[in-house]
C-alpha positions, 0 to 999 in steps of 0.5 A: 710120417713125413709129408709135404703139402701145398695148394691155394690160399686166400686172405682178407687184408684190411689196411687203414691209415690216419692223416693228421696234417689237416686240422681235422684228422681223416681216416681211410680204410680198405679191405681186399681179398687176395688169392695166392699159394701155399707150400709146406711140410710136416711130421706126424707121430703115432703115440698109440691107442688111436692118438697121434701128434703132429707139427707143420710149417707152411709158407703162404704167398699172396703176391704184390698189390696196390692199396689206398688207390681210392682215397676218401673225398677231400683227403689229400696226401693218401698215396697208393702203396705197393704191398707184398703179402706173405705169411709163415705159419707153424702149427702143432696138433694132437689127433685121435682116430675113432676107427 
């Protein structure tokens, strides 16, 4: 069976940065949850006796966002950055059908 799939996608994105221009290194971390979309295709093959194998490829896109918008107090030099977030996912599996 050949199939296509698509829908919504969500990702938690952690970004961190160390600033070492001062005598005391400064760390900064931000966390962001992004929503986006995904589309993909796959193939499933029935082996018999309730077993099947499958392979699937997905492309997920979470758009562009700005990170490091609020640097820690007293940390100069941490500038906002534009980030494009997308992911390519390939997965394989084996299934068993109970009834």
